[in-house]
RODRENPA-157320 format. One line per field, with one value per residue: residue number from 0; residue in one letter; z, x, y of N, C-alpha, C, CB in turn. Coordinates in steps of 0.05 Angstrom, whole numbers, plus 5000, padded with zeros to 4 digits. Glycine has a CB too. Layout:
! residues N
nr: c(NUM; ...)
rest: c(A; ...)
nw: c(Z; ...)
nu: c(X; ...)
nv: c(Y; ...)
caw: c(Z; ...)
cau: c(X; ...)
cav: c(Y; ...)
cw: c(Z; ...)
cu: c(X; ...)
cv: c(Y; ...)
cbw: c(Z; ...)
cbu: c(X; ...)
cbv: c(Y; ...)
//
This chain:
! residues 128
nr: c(0; 1; 2; 3; 4; 5; 6; 7; 8; 9; 10; 11; 12; 13; 14; 15; 16; 17; 18; 19; 20; 21; 22; 23; 24; 25; 26; 27; 28; 29; 30; 31; 32; 33; 34; 35; 36; 37; 38; 39; 40; 41; 42; 43; 44; 45; 46; 47; 48; 49; 50; 51; 52; 53; 54; 55; 56; 57; 58; 59; 60; 61; 62; 63; 64; 65; 66; 67; 68; 69; 70; 71; 72; 73; 74; 75; 76; 77; 78; 79; 80; 81; 82; 83; 84; 85; 86; 87; 88; 89; 90; 91; 92; 93; 94; 95; 96; 97; 98; 99; 100; 101; 102; 103; 104; 105; 106; 107; 108; 109; 110; 111; 112; 113; 114; 115; 116; 117; 118; 119; 120; 121; 122; 123; 124; 125; 126; 127)
rest: c(M; D; P; F; M; A; L; W; I; L; V; I; G; L; L; I; G; F; L; G; G; V; I; L; V; Y; R; R; G; V; Q; P; W; K; M; Q; A; Q; D; L; A; H; R; K; Q; S; L; S; T; S; Y; G; Q; I; T; E; Q; F; A; P; F; M; E; R; Y; P; F; N; W; K; Q; F; R; F; I; G; S; P; V; D; G; I; Q; F; E; E; D; D; I; Y; F; V; E; I; K; T; A; H; G; A; L; S; P; R; Q; R; H; I; R; K; L; V; E; E; G; R; V; Q; W; F; T; F; E; V; G; D; G; R)
nw: c(5000; 4986; 5021; 5024; 5013; 5057; 5098; 5087; 5094; 5149; 5170; 5154; 5182; 5234; 5236; 5229; 5274; 5312; 5303; 5314; 5368; 5389; 5379; 5410; 5461; 5466; 5463; 5508; 5550; 5547; 5526; 5566; 5608; 5583; 5578; 5630; 5648; 5618; 5641; 5694; 5683; 5666; 5713; 5747; 5722; 5729; 5785; 5793; 5768; 5802; 5850; 5835; 5828; 5880; 5907; 5884; 5906; 5959; 5959; 5966; 6020; 6039; 6074; 6045; 6005; 5972; 5980; 6013; 6034; 6041; 6003; 5956; 5901; 5878; 5812; 5777; 5719; 5658; 5686; 5754; 5794; 5820; 5849; 5891; 5907; 5943; 5905; 5859; 5814; 5805; 5759; 5776; 5770; 5791; 5797; 5803; 5817; 5761; 5727; 5671; 5633; 5596; 5525; 5519; 5570; 5564; 5524; 5549; 5588; 5555; 5534; 5580; 5594; 5552; 5564; 5549; 5575; 5598; 5629; 5643; 5650; 5662; 5659; 5691; 5684; 5673; 5630; 5623)
nu: c(5016; 5010; 5047; 5029; 4974; 4959; 4969; 4929; 4883; 4889; 4885; 4834; 4806; 4819; 4794; 4740; 4733; 4742; 4700; 4657; 4668; 4657; 4603; 4584; 4600; 4569; 4517; 4517; 4535; 4527; 4474; 4439; 4447; 4429; 4374; 4362; 4368; 4328; 4284; 4287; 4281; 4228; 4202; 4216; 4187; 4135; 4132; 4138; 4092; 4053; 4067; 4053; 3997; 3981; 3997; 3964; 3915; 3922; 3938; 3901; 3897; 3943; 3986; 4006; 3969; 3927; 3873; 3808; 3804; 3757; 3722; 3739; 3731; 3744; 3759; 3790; 3802; 3796; 3821; 3846; 3813; 3758; 3754; 3713; 3700; 3677; 3665; 3688; 3705; 3750; 3787; 3827; 3892; 3938; 4005; 4067; 4138; 4166; 4124; 4081; 4030; 3983; 3970; 3913; 3897; 3921; 3889; 3839; 3850; 3858; 3806; 3778; 3805; 3790; 3737; 3700; 3662; 3608; 3541; 3504; 3443; 3418; 3362; 3331; 3281; 3211; 3196; 3148)
nv: c(4975; 5045; 5092; 5146; 5141; 5109; 5146; 5184; 5153; 5142; 5196; 5211; 5170; 5186; 5235; 5221; 5190; 5229; 5265; 5229; 5219; 5272; 5276; 5234; 5250; 5297; 5276; 5242; 5275; 5333; 5340; 5317; 5353; 5400; 5385; 5381; 5434; 5459; 5436; 5454; 5509; 5510; 5492; 5534; 5576; 5557; 5558; 5613; 5631; 5609; 5634; 5686; 5682; 5668; 5713; 5751; 5739; 5753; 5806; 5852; 5852; 5869; 5915; 5959; 5964; 6010; 6019; 6006; 5941; 5913; 5930; 5908; 5864; 5802; 5780; 5751; 5737; 5771; 5813; 5823; 5842; 5885; 5947; 5980; 6044; 6103; 6146; 6127; 6075; 6022; 5982; 5931; 5907; 5863; 5858; 5822; 5822; 5848; 5838; 5841; 5872; 5832; 5828; 5828; 5849; 5901; 5921; 5923; 5960; 6004; 6011; 6025; 6072; 6104; 6112; 6076; 6042; 6007; 6001; 5944; 5911; 5848; 5814; 5761; 5715; 5698; 5726; 5754)
caw: c(5000; 4983; 5046; 5023; 5016; 5085; 5114; 5084; 5110; 5178; 5175; 5151; 5204; 5260; 5234; 5233; 5302; 5329; 5302; 5329; 5396; 5396; 5379; 5433; 5487; 5467; 5470; 5536; 5570; 5544; 5521; 5591; 5623; 5569; 5584; 5660; 5650; 5608; 5662; 5717; 5674; 5666; 5740; 5757; 5711; 5743; 5812; 5790; 5762; 5827; 5869; 5826; 5834; 5909; 5914; 5875; 5925; 5985; 5956; 5976; 6050; 6047; 6087; 6023; 5985; 5977; 5984; 6033; 6024; 6042; 5978; 5931; 5892; 5860; 5787; 5767; 5693; 5649; 5707; 5779; 5810; 5818; 5873; 5893; 5925; 5945; 5881; 5837; 5810; 5793; 5751; 5790; 5760; 5811; 5784; 5820; 5804; 5732; 5713; 5649; 5624; 5572; 5505; 5526; 5591; 5554; 5509; 5568; 5599; 5536; 5532; 5606; 5593; 5531; 5573; 5535; 5596; 5599; 5649; 5630; 5668; 5650; 5675; 5688; 5691; 5653; 5606; 5620)
cau: c(5000; 5024; 5047; 5013; 4946; 4956; 4967; 4902; 4863; 4892; 4875; 4805; 4796; 4820; 4773; 4713; 4734; 4739; 4671; 4640; 4671; 4644; 4574; 4579; 4602; 4546; 4492; 4517; 4542; 4516; 4446; 4423; 4449; 4411; 4347; 4356; 4366; 4302; 4265; 4289; 4268; 4198; 4194; 4218; 4166; 4111; 4132; 4134; 4063; 4039; 4071; 4037; 3970; 3976; 4000; 3940; 3893; 3927; 3947; 3883; 3899; 3971; 3986; 4010; 3947; 3917; 3844; 3796; 3802; 3729; 3708; 3751; 3719; 3764; 3746; 3809; 3811; 3823; 3833; 3844; 3788; 3746; 3755; 3690; 3703; 3654; 3661; 3704; 3707; 3776; 3794; 3854; 3909; 3959; 4029; 4089; 4164; 4171; 4100; 4073; 4003; 3981; 3956; 3886; 3894; 3927; 3866; 3818; 3859; 3853; 3778; 3770; 3816; 3775; 3711; 3683; 3653; 3579; 3527; 3486; 3427; 3408; 3339; 3325; 3254; 3195; 3194; 3121)
cav: c(5000; 5069; 5106; 5170; 5132; 5100; 5170; 5196; 5136; 5148; 5223; 5209; 5154; 5201; 5256; 5209; 5182; 5253; 5274; 5210; 5225; 5296; 5270; 5216; 5268; 5315; 5261; 5232; 5294; 5359; 5339; 5314; 5378; 5419; 5378; 5388; 5463; 5466; 5426; 5474; 5534; 5505; 5492; 5561; 5590; 5547; 5570; 5642; 5635; 5602; 5656; 5710; 5675; 5670; 5741; 5766; 5732; 5767; 5835; 5872; 5853; 5880; 5942; 5980; 5966; 6037; 6020; 5989; 5915; 5904; 5940; 5896; 5840; 5788; 5768; 5731; 5740; 5779; 5829; 5809; 5849; 5911; 5961; 5998; 6066; 6120; 6161; 6116; 6046; 6015; 5956; 5927; 5885; 5861; 5846; 5817; 5827; 5851; 5828; 5859; 5868; 5817; 5844; 5831; 5869; 5927; 5928; 5930; 5986; 6026; 6015; 6039; 6100; 6118; 6115; 6057; 6024; 6008; 5987; 5926; 5894; 5824; 5805; 5731; 5710; 5683; 5744; 5766)
cw: c(5000; 5010; 5048; 5026; 5044; 5104; 5111; 5097; 5139; 5187; 5174; 5175; 5230; 5261; 5240; 5263; 5320; 5329; 5317; 5358; 5405; 5398; 5404; 5460; 5489; 5476; 5499; 5557; 5569; 5542; 5547; 5608; 5611; 5577; 5614; 5664; 5639; 5629; 5685; 5708; 5675; 5695; 5754; 5747; 5725; 5771; 5813; 5785; 5788; 5847; 5860; 5832; 5864; 5917; 5906; 5895; 5952; 5982; 5969; 6008; 6059; 6057; 6066; 6005; 5991; 5982; 6007; 6021; 6023; 6016; 5953; 5926; 5871; 5837; 5778; 5739; 5676; 5668; 5736; 5796; 5806; 5847; 5872; 5914; 5924; 5919; 5856; 5837; 5795; 5784; 5762; 5779; 5777; 5797; 5805; 5803; 5774; 5716; 5692; 5642; 5599; 5552; 5510; 5549; 5582; 5538; 5527; 5581; 5581; 5533; 5557; 5602; 5572; 5540; 5561; 5554; 5599; 5621; 5635; 5652; 5652; 5668; 5670; 5698; 5669; 5628; 5603; 5628)
cu: c(5018; 5024; 5030; 4984; 4940; 4953; 4940; 4881; 4866; 4881; 4845; 4792; 4798; 4798; 4745; 4711; 4729; 4711; 4653; 4643; 4658; 4614; 4567; 4580; 4578; 4520; 4492; 4522; 4528; 4485; 4430; 4425; 4430; 4382; 4341; 4354; 4338; 4281; 4264; 4277; 4239; 4188; 4194; 4195; 4138; 4110; 4128; 4104; 4047; 4043; 4053; 4008; 3962; 3978; 3976; 3916; 3897; 3934; 3928; 3886; 3927; 3968; 3989; 3987; 3930; 3888; 3834; 3791; 3775; 3712; 3720; 3737; 3737; 3748; 3764; 3820; 3790; 3836; 3830; 3820; 3779; 3745; 3731; 3696; 3678; 3646; 3675; 3702; 3734; 3777; 3823; 3866; 3933; 3983; 4052; 4114; 4165; 4148; 4093; 4044; 4002; 3969; 3927; 3880; 3900; 3903; 3844; 3824; 3853; 3824; 3768; 3780; 3800; 3744; 3691; 3675; 3622; 3567; 3506; 3470; 3415; 3386; 3333; 3297; 3238; 3189; 3167; 3121)
cv: c(5025; 5084; 5132; 5163; 5123; 5125; 5183; 5179; 5141; 5175; 5223; 5193; 5170; 5222; 5244; 5201; 5206; 5263; 5256; 5213; 5250; 5291; 5253; 5233; 5284; 5299; 5250; 5252; 5319; 5358; 5333; 5339; 5399; 5410; 5386; 5418; 5473; 5459; 5445; 5500; 5532; 5505; 5519; 5579; 5583; 5559; 5599; 5648; 5630; 5625; 5681; 5705; 5678; 5700; 5758; 5761; 5749; 5797; 5855; 5873; 5863; 5909; 5963; 5982; 5993; 6040; 6003; 5961; 5904; 5911; 5927; 5870; 5826; 5776; 5746; 5734; 5754; 5801; 5816; 5818; 5878; 5923; 5983; 6020; 6085; 6134; 6150; 6085; 6040; 5986; 5952; 5902; 5883; 5846; 5843; 5822; 5827; 5840; 5850; 5852; 5851; 5836; 5848; 5850; 5898; 5938; 5938; 5957; 6009; 6032; 6031; 6069; 6117; 6122; 6097; 6034; 6029; 5996; 5969; 5911; 5872; 5813; 5775; 5728; 5698; 5702; 5757; 5794)
cbw: c(5025; 4961; 5052; 4996; 4996; 5094; 5106; 5053; 5104; 5186; 5154; 5123; 5207; 5263; 5205; 5213; 5308; 5321; 5273; 5322; 5403; 5375; 5353; 5432; 5488; 5438; 5450; 5539; 5569; 5519; 5500; 5607; 5623; 5537; 5578; 5678; 5634; 5581; 5671; 5726; 5647; 5651; 5754; 5748; 5682; 5744; 5826; 5766; 5738; 5839; 5870; 5794; 5825; 5925; 5902; 5844; 5931; 6001; 5925; 5967; 6062; 6022; 6108; 6007; 5988; 5956; 5959; 6043; 6039; 6067; 5976; 5935; 5879; 5875; 5764; 5769; 5682; 5620; 5706; 5795; 5840; 5804; 5877; 5900; 5919; 5966; 5886; 5839; 5795; 5813; 5719; 5820; 5731; 5838; 5759; 5833; 5814; 5724; 5733; 5623; 5619; 5577; 5479; 5533; 5613; 5536; 5492; 5590; 5605; 5508; 5530; 5633; 5585; 5505; 5569; 5511; 5623; 5576; 5668; 5612; 5681; 5647; 5670; 5704; 5700; 5666; 5580; 5637)
cbu: c(4981; 5011; 5076; 5018; 4940; 4980; 4987; 4894; 4867; 4922; 4885; 4796; 4812; 4848; 4774; 4710; 4761; 4758; 4662; 4647; 4699; 4651; 4564; 4600; 4628; 4543; 4489; 4536; 4569; 4527; 4440; 4432; 4478; 4415; 4341; 4378; 4390; 4296; 4273; 4320; 4276; 4191; 4211; 4245; 4165; 4111; 4158; 4151; 4054; 4050; 4102; 4040; 3964; 3997; 4025; 3931; 3894; 3949; 3949; 3853; 3894; 3991; 4009; 4035; 3928; 3924; 3830; 3769; 3820; 3715; 3709; 3783; 3691; 3780; 3742; 3796; 3818; 3821; 3821; 3869; 3793; 3718; 3783; 3663; 3729; 3659; 3671; 3733; 3682; 3799; 3793; 3851; 3918; 3950; 4039; 4089; 4183; 4196; 4076; 4092; 3989; 3964; 3960; 3875; 3912; 3953; 3857; 3814; 3888; 3864; 3763; 3784; 3847; 3776; 3702; 3698; 3668; 3567; 3514; 3500; 3405; 3431; 3314; 3345; 3242; 3168; 3200; 3102)
cbv: c(5001; 5086; 5113; 5185; 5109; 5084; 5189; 5199; 5107; 5148; 5244; 5196; 5128; 5214; 5268; 5183; 5168; 5275; 5275; 5182; 5226; 5318; 5256; 5192; 5287; 5328; 5237; 5211; 5299; 5373; 5319; 5290; 5389; 5419; 5347; 5377; 5477; 5450; 5399; 5478; 5540; 5478; 5474; 5573; 5586; 5516; 5564; 5652; 5614; 5574; 5664; 5716; 5648; 5652; 5752; 5756; 5700; 5753; 5842; 5866; 5825; 5878; 5945; 5973; 5939; 6054; 6011; 6002; 5897; 5916; 5971; 5892; 5846; 5765; 5790; 5704; 5713; 5791; 5857; 5814; 5844; 5910; 5974; 5982; 6080; 6142; 6187; 6124; 6034; 6021; 5952; 5925; 5889; 5845; 5864; 5788; 5808; 5837; 5822; 5857; 5894; 5791; 5830; 5805; 5862; 5927; 5905; 5908; 5986; 6018; 5988; 6024; 6099; 6102; 6141; 6045; 6029; 5996; 6005; 5907; 5911; 5803; 5822; 5712; 5735; 5674; 5728; 5752)
//
């Protein structure tokens, strides 16, 4: 066999072996860590969501809440609640650390700010 051909076969074999080793290390070493990091990120998001939901329930009872908690009514979605004051009614959205309004909540806020809020009475009965 030609020594130059043997050298090429050796180089190609080493290159294939190196690439195979990199793939093996990635599959056995890096990929599980990546999956574990994704799982931890999902759990963190879930805990953050749970924390936010719990905080929403207790926020009207906090000392810093600027209104009388007895006049707050929890709705849940798309806004957290309504605060009834003597001369005003407030739609209340409670946010925790770096929380942002959803697109739906921003739309509702815009409707309220534009005065596009209506009163509607729905009567239930036999219709006579």
